[in-house]
C-alpha positions in Angstrom: -227.1 59.5 -48.6 -229.4 61.8 -46.4 -228.0 60.2 -43.2 -224.4 60.9 -44.4 -225.5 64.6 -45.2 -226.9 65.0 -41.9 -224.0 63.6 -40.2 -221.7 65.8 -42.1 -223.8 68.9 -41.3 -223.7 68.0 -37.6 -220.1 67.7 -37.7 -219.6 71.0 -39.3 -222.1 72.6 -36.8 -219.9 71.3 -34.1 -216.7 72.4 -35.6 -218.0 75.8 -36.2 -219.2 76.1 -32.6 -215.8 75.5 -31.3 -214.2 78.9 -30.4 -210.4 79.1 -30.8 -208.9 81.1 -28.2 -207.1 84.3 -29.0 -203.5 84.2 -28.6 -202.3 85.8 -25.5 -200.8 89.4 -25.9 -197.4 90.1 -24.7 -197.4 91.7 -21.5 -195.1 94.1 -19.4 -195.3 94.8 -15.8 -194.4 98.3 -14.6 -194.6 100.4 -11.6 -196.1 104.0 -11.4 -196.4 106.4 -8.7 -200.3 106.7 -8.2 -202.6 109.7 -8.1 -202.6 112.5 -10.7 -199.0 111.3 -12.0 -200.3 107.8 -12.6 -203.3 109.2 -14.4 -201.1 111.2 -16.8 -198.6 108.3 -17.1 -201.5 106.2 -18.5 -202.6 108.9 -20.9 -199.1 109.8 -22.3 -197.3 106.5 -22.3 -199.1 103.3 -21.1 -202.2 103.4 -23.1 -200.6 104.8 -26.3 -197.9 102.1 -25.9 -200.4 99.3 -25.7 -202.3 100.4 -28.8 -199.3 100.8 -30.9 -197.6 97.4 -30.0 -201.0 95.3 -29.2 -199.6 94.3 -25.8 -200.8 94.5 -22.2 -199.0 96.6 -19.6 -199.9 95.8 -15.9 -199.4 98.9 -13.6 -198.4 98.4 -10.0 -198.3 101.5 -7.7 -195.0 101.5 -6.0 -192.9 104.6 -5.2 -189.2 104.5 -5.7 -188.1 103.3 -2.4 -190.7 100.8 -2.3 -189.8 99.8 -5.8 -186.3 99.2 -4.9 -187.3 97.1 -1.9 -189.4 94.9 -4.1 -186.7 94.5 -6.7 -184.4 93.3 -3.9 -187.0 91.0 -2.5 -187.7 89.6 -5.9 -184.1 89.3 -7.1 -184.2 85.6 -7.6 -187.6 85.7 -9.4 -188.2 89.4 -10.5 -191.8 90.3 -11.2 -191.5 93.6 -12.8 -190.3 94.4 -16.4 -189.6 98.1 -16.2 -189.0 100.2 -13.0 -189.3 103.8 -12.5 -187.2 105.5 -10.0 -187.2 109.4 -8.9 -184.8 109.4 -6.0 -181.6 108.0 -7.4 -182.3 104.4 -6.6 -181.1 103.4 -10.1 -177.4 103.9 -8.9 -178.1 101.3 -6.2 -180.1 99.0 -8.3 -177.4 98.9 -11.1 -174.6 98.3 -8.5 -176.8 95.4 -7.0 -177.4 93.8 -10.5 -181.2 94.3 -10.1 -181.3 96.2 -13.5 -179.8 95.7 -16.8 -177.5 97.8 -18.7 -178.9 99.5 -21.9 -176.9 100.5 -24.8 -177.6 103.9 -26.4 -177.9 102.3 -29.9 -180.8 100.2 -28.5 -182.8 103.2 -28.0 -183.9 105.4 -31.3 -184.3 108.4 -28.9 -181.1 108.2 -27.1 -179.2 110.5 -29.7 -181.8 113.4 -28.9 -181.3 113.3 -25.3 -179.1 115.8 -23.3 -176.0 114.4 -22.0 -177.3 114.2 -18.2 -180.1 111.8 -19.3 -177.6 109.1 -20.9 -174.5 109.5 -18.8 -175.8 106.7 -16.4 -176.1 104.4 -19.2 -172.2 103.5 -18.9 -172.8 102.6 -15.1 -176.0 100.3 -16.1 -178.5 102.7 -15.1 -181.7 103.6 -17.2 -182.0 106.8 -18.8 -183.7 110.0 -17.4 -187.0 110.6 -19.0 -188.2 113.8 -17.0 -186.8 116.4 -14.5 -188.5 118.0 -11.5 -186.3 121.3 -11.1 -185.8 122.7 -7.5 -185.7 126.4 -7.2 -187.5 129.3 -5.8 -191.3 129.8 -5.5 -192.5 133.1 -4.8 -195.8 135.0 -4.7 -195.7 137.6 -7.3 -198.5 139.6 -5.9 -197.1 140.1 -2.4 -193.4 139.6 -2.6 -191.6 142.9 -2.7 -189.5 141.9 -5.5 -188.6 138.9 -7.8 -186.0 136.8 -6.2 -183.0 135.8 -8.4 -180.5 133.8 -6.3 -180.6 131.3 -3.6 -179.0 133.9 -1.6 -182.0 135.9 -1.5 -183.4 133.8 1.0 -181.5 135.7 3.5 -182.4 139.1 1.9 -184.2 141.0 4.9 -187.0 141.9 2.4 -188.4 138.5 2.7 -188.2 138.4 6.5 -191.0 136.6 8.2 -192.5 135.3 5.0 -190.1 132.4 4.3 -191.3 128.7 4.1 -188.7 126.0 4.3 -189.4 122.3 3.7 -188.3 119.5 6.1 -185.3 117.3 4.8 -187.3 114.2 5.3 -189.1 115.5 2.1 -186.9 114.9 -1.1 -187.6 118.3 -2.4 -186.8 119.9 0.9 -183.6 117.9 1.2 -182.4 119.1 -2.3 -183.3 122.6 -1.3 -181.2 122.3 1.9 -178.1 120.8 -0.1 -178.4 123.8 -2.6 -178.4 126.1 0.5 -175.6 124.4 2.0 -173.6 124.7 -1.5 -174.2 128.3 -1.8 -172.8 128.8 1.8 -169.6 127.0 0.9 -170.6 123.4 2.2 -170.9 119.9 0.6 -172.1 116.5 1.5 -169.1 116.0 3.7 -169.5 119.3 5.4 -173.2 120.4 6.0 -172.4 122.6 8.7 -172.6 125.9 6.5 -176.1 124.8 5.5 -177.3 124.2 9.0 -176.0 127.4 10.3 -177.6 129.3 7.4 -181.0 127.6 8.2 -180.7 128.4 11.8 -180.3 132.1 11.0 -183.6 131.8 9.1 -185.8 129.9 11.6 -186.9 133.0 13.3 -188.4 134.4 10.4 -189.4 131.2 8.5 -192.2 128.4 8.8 -191.1 124.8 8.4 -193.4 122.4 6.5 -193.2 118.8 5.8 -195.6 118.4 2.9 -196.8 119.9 -0.3 -200.2 120.6 0.9 -198.8 122.5 3.9 -196.6 124.6 1.5 -199.9 125.3 -0.3 -201.6 126.2 2.7 -199.0 128.7 3.7 -199.0 130.5 0.4 -202.9 130.6 0.5 -203.5 131.5 4.1 -200.3 132.3 6.1 -198.9 135.2 3.9 -196.0 133.3 2.5 -193.8 135.0 0.1 -190.9 132.6 -0.9 -190.1 129.1 -0.6 -187.5 126.7 -2.0 -189.3 123.9 -3.8 -190.2 122.2 -7.0 -191.1 123.8 -10.4 -193.9 121.3 -11.1 -195.6 122.2 -7.9 -195.5 125.9 -8.8 -197.8 125.0 -11.7 -200.1 122.9 -9.1 -200.5 126.1 -6.9 -201.2 128.2 -10.0 -204.0 125.8 -11.0 -205.3 126.2 -7.4 -205.7 129.9 -8.2 -202.4 131.1 -6.4 -200.1 133.6 -8.0 -197.0 131.7 -7.6 -194.0 131.7 -10.0 -190.9 129.7 -10.1 -187.3 131.1 -10.5 -184.4 129.0 -11.6 -181.9 130.6 -9.4 -178.5 132.0 -10.6 -176.4 129.7 -8.6 -177.7 126.5 -10.1 -180.7 124.3 -10.0 -180.9 121.0 -8.2 -183.3 118.6 -9.5 -185.1 115.1 -9.0 -184.2 113.0 -12.0 -186.8 110.5 -13.0 -185.4 107.4 -14.7 -187.0 104.5 -16.5 -185.0 101.2 -16.0 -184.8 97.7 -17.4 -185.3 95.1 -14.8 -182.7 92.2 -15.1 -183.5 88.5 -15.7 -186.9 89.0 -17.3 -187.7 87.2 -20.5 -189.2 90.0 -22.4 -186.6 92.8 -22.4 -186.8 93.6 -26.1 -190.4 94.7 -25.4 -189.4 96.4 -22.3 -186.7 98.4 -24.1 -189.3 99.5 -26.7 -191.4 100.8 -23.7 -188.3 102.8 -22.3 -187.7 104.2 -25.7 -191.2 105.1 -26.2 -190.9 107.1 -22.8 -188.2 108.9 -24.2 -189.8 110.3 -27.3 -190.4 114.1 -27.8 -193.9 113.8 -28.0 -194.3 112.0 -24.7 -191.8 114.5 -23.0 -193.7 117.5 -24.3 -196.9 115.9 -22.9 -195.3 115.6 -19.3 -194.2 119.3 -19.7 -197.7 120.5 -20.7 -199.5 118.4 -18.2 -197.4 118.7 -15.1 -194.6 120.9 -15.9 -191.9 118.2 -15.8 -188.8 119.4 -17.8 -187.9 117.2 -20.8 -184.7 115.4 -21.3 -185.1 115.2 -24.9 -183.8 118.3 -26.7 -186.4 117.6 -29.7 -189.4 118.0 -27.5 -191.4 121.0 -29.0 -193.2 123.0 -26.2 -195.7 126.0 -26.4 -194.3 129.3 -25.3 -196.5 129.3 -22.1 -195.1 125.9 -21.2 -191.5 126.4 -22.2 -191.1 129.5 -20.0 -192.4 127.3 -16.9 -189.9 124.5 -17.3 -186.2 123.9 -17.9 -186.2 124.1 -21.5 -183.2 124.8 -23.9 -179.5 124.4 -23.8 -178.7 127.4 -21.7 -181.4 126.5 -18.9 -180.4 122.8 -18.9 -176.7 124.0 -18.4 -177.8 125.2 -14.8 -179.1 121.7 -13.6 -177.1 120.4 -10.8 -177.0 116.7 -9.6 -175.8 115.8 -6.2 -174.4 112.4 -6.0 -177.4 110.1 -5.2 -175.2 107.5 -3.5 -173.6 110.0 -1.3 -177.0 111.8 -0.6 -178.5 108.4 0.4 -175.7 107.6 2.8 -175.8 111.0 4.6 -179.7 111.2 4.4 -180.2 109.8 7.9 -177.7 111.9 9.6 -179.0 114.9 7.9 -182.5 114.3 8.8 -181.6 113.7 12.5 -179.6 116.8 12.5 -182.2 118.8 11.0 -184.8 117.5 13.7 -182.8 118.7 16.5 -182.1 122.2 14.8 -185.9 123.1 14.3 -186.8 121.5 17.6 -184.9 124.3 19.4 
């Protein structure tokens, strides 16, 4: 009896020592854009989503052009579940079958989005989750007056204190396209824009990057520059008295989209992630942290934030979107023409 008890006890001890592995969590693979953006992305979206659904999210830093290239290379065996774009690449990805269509009824937040944020769904593109508006940045302490229109760039009051951004920069390209539009041109006819820029070159500095823009406002007596609303906030955080103006003629913008990758097994979870990204709370967070404008009309913003983004029906009505496919097709020739112009 004692022997049997000992044997039984030993068996129970061995059984209790066996560790049953925990069930593997569901997992999503997404891209983000690195730096401060990715830090906020993790804070507002990725980590809260992981906690809410008890899943893992692997983040791969890949900017939009690189993300599209990776989707193309992986078409036979995609590795991403959700892909974020900020340069209109969702149009190309949808046409090439790299991303899957999403129905509005599959997203609980779709009904609260502005029309511009969901109009791409019918083409198989993902929804817009945030907007980086392009307008006029000005030094409120030094500029002789507050600009109101894109046409004010040619006002002699700002002569010798203008900063333009190279069209190889996405913000610079949108600024140029808007100047071209104001002067009567379009994507098929950029001549008015180039003539208008030529008339400014003797009284303007041309930069290529955001840090160069900051340096000109900080050290080189810049008063006015076409650029992004979110960067105006970055400059203010750096102690510069820079304000953003949504110009009367319209506001071009970078539309940030979140897209469902085709031919992946866990698309239901991926759609939950996309829907989570569209929530008013998340979008209010983007506005507060980085001054990205919300695409969800139910996002509630504090007054100091609301006045620094595109917020509300009237402001949203001023947004302009240049056809991203046409822009992509024209980009190389515009960049080449720009280089020749500023080299003179």
